[in-house]
N, C-alpha and C positions, 0 to 999 in steps of 0.2 A: 849849639853844635850842629843841629839839623839845618838851621838857617844858613850856616856857613856852607854846608854841602850844596844846598839848593842855590845859594848865591853864586858859588863857583860854577855850577852847571849853567846858570843863566848868563854869566859873563862869557863863558865859552860859546854860548849860542845854541846849546842843546839842553834838554831836560833829562831826567834820569831814565825816562822811557825811550829816549832817542827820537821823540816825535817832533820837538821844536828845533829843527835843524836850520830854520830860517829866522832872521831877526824879527819878522812880523809876528811869528808865534811867540817869541820871547816877549815882545812888547805887549801883546794881548795878555799873556800870562802874568806879567808884572802888573799891568793895569788892573786886571781882575783881582789880583792879590791885594793891591792897595785899596781897591773899592771895598772888598770884603773885610779888610782890617778896619777901615774907617767906619763901616756900618756896625761892626762888632763893638768898636769903642763907643760909638754913639749910643748903642743899645745899653751897654754896660754903664755908661755915665748917666743915662737918663733914668736908671733904676733908683 
């Protein structure tokens, strides 16, 4: 449910705080989220 809320905000081009009003901020946010998710999965799978 929370992912849907954030996903819709990213698609609109803004975040819930109203900071990411430009596509560049959205791209950086999505990229950092993907990287952190990947690192988390790597750590969890390596245990």
